[in-house]
C-alpha positions in Angstrom: -31.2 2.8 -9.4 -29.5 -0.5 -8.8 -26.8 -0.7 -6.3 -24.1 -1.6 -8.8 -25.1 1.3 -11.1 -25.0 3.7 -8.1 -21.5 2.5 -7.2 -20.3 3.0 -10.8 -21.8 6.5 -10.8 -20.2 7.3 -7.4 -16.8 6.0 -8.6 -16.9 8.1 -11.8 -17.9 11.3 -9.9 -15.1 10.8 -7.4 -12.6 10.0 -10.1 -13.6 12.9 -12.4 -14.1 15.5 -9.7 -11.2 14.5 -7.4 -8.4 16.3 -9.4 -10.4 19.5 -9.5 -10.3 19.6 -5.7 -6.5 19.4 -5.8 -6.1 22.7 -7.7 -2.9 24.6 -7.1 -2.9 26.5 -3.8 -1.3 29.8 -3.2 1.5 30.0 -0.6 -0.8 31.0 2.3 -3.3 28.2 1.7 -0.6 25.5 1.2 1.3 26.4 4.4 -0.9 24.0 6.4 0.0 21.1 4.2 3.7 21.0 4.6 5.2 17.5 5.1 6.3 16.5 8.6 8.6 13.6 9.4 6.6 10.8 11.1 7.5 10.4 14.8 6.5 8.0 17.6 4.2 9.7 20.1 3.7 7.0 22.7 3.7 3.2 22.6 2.6 2.0 19.2 1.1 5.4 18.1 2.8 7.5 15.5 2.1 10.9 14.1 2.1 10.7 10.3 0.2 13.8 9.3 1.2 17.1 7.6 2.0 20.3 9.6 -1.6 21.2 10.4 -3.4 18.0 9.2 -3.3 15.3 11.8 -3.2 11.6 11.0 -2.1 8.8 13.3 -0.7 5.3 12.6 -1.5 2.7 15.2 0.8 -0.3 14.8 -0.6 -3.7 15.7 0.9 -7.2 15.6 -1.9 -8.5 13.3 -0.8 -9.3 9.8 -3.4 -9.5 6.9 
């Protein structure tokens, strides 16, 4: 399979199957995904995740 055909198939699979993975959650399952206001942790590192899903934003001076 050519690389471009593989990429197209991968894109279609992720696009078509993605919404199925976001099915409605019951109250118990959705409790870990409550929004949390972003806050500065230390220096240029910010917590930007949900209540039990951790994500960090690291701010740098570089501009694209």
